[in-house]
N, C-alpha and C positions, 0 to 999 in steps of 0.2 A: 333380432338376430338374423343374419344372412349366412347360409351355408352353401359353399361352392359344390356344385354337383360333379364337376370335372376339373382337372388341373388346367390352369391357364391364367391369363391376365384379365382381371376384372375391373370394370369401372364401378366404383362405389361412390354414390352421390347422395346428397341429402340437403335438407333445409330445416332450420329451427326458427320458430317464431315465438318470442318470449314476451309475455304481457305482465303488467303489474310492477314493472321496474320503478324503483324510486331513486336510489343513488348508486345502482350497480355501475361499475366501470370496467369490468373485465369478464369476458365470456370465452370459455375454452370448449371446443368441440374435439372429441377424440374418437377415432375409429381404431379399435383394437382387433387385429386378426390373430390367428393362431401363431403366426410367425413374427409379427411386427405391429408397432403402434404408429399411427399418423395423427398429427395434432394441428389444429388451427386455433390461434388466439386472436380475438378481436378486442381492442380496447377503445374506450371513448371517455369523454368528459362526463363526470357524474351528473345525472339529471333524470327527471321523471318522464321518460318516454319509452315506448316499447322498442324492441330490437329484433332484427331478423338477420340471419346469416345463411349463406348457402355455399356449397363446396362440392368438388369432385376429385377423386384420387384414383390413380391406376395402381392396382395392388396385385402382386404375384401370389396366387393361392393354389394349394394342392387340393384335390378332391377330398371333401369332408372337412376342410378348414372352415372355421366360422369367423364372422366379423360382427362386432357389437359397437353401437354408437352410444356415447355418453356426452352429456353437456353439463358444464359446471359454471355457475354464475358467482362472481366475487364482488365484494364491496358493498353489499346490502347490509342494512342495520338489522333486518329480520328476514324471516322466510316469507317474502311477499311475491315472488316471481312464479309464474305459471307458464307451461308450454301450451301453446295454442295448437291443437291437433286436428281440427275439423277440416275436411277438404273443401267446405263451402266458404272458408275464410279467405281473405285476400292473400295472405302468406301462410299456407298450410305447412305443418311440420311433417316431414317424410324422410325415409331412408330406403334406398334401392340399390340394386346391383345387377350387372349383366356381364356376360362373357364377351370381352373385346377381341381376344385372339388366343 
């Protein structure tokens, strides 16, 4: 969760690295702020390979507003996917924000 300390335009950015994919074919990343939701959908041909996505968005936020990142994977036969979250990995998972203006 990111909380805006002052009112302004914020760059919210992140990356998600997903491992253990078998037949997943759709990945949805959603940033939900107090005022609005932003969504990115990535689709691919079903196959057993890991996936990584990154993005950035310019979001209008008021002091005290929060932003939360969620990721949803669709198309799997079971619960086999994992988020890779270590900073030592080639494609780490992260979420960040900073005041742009």
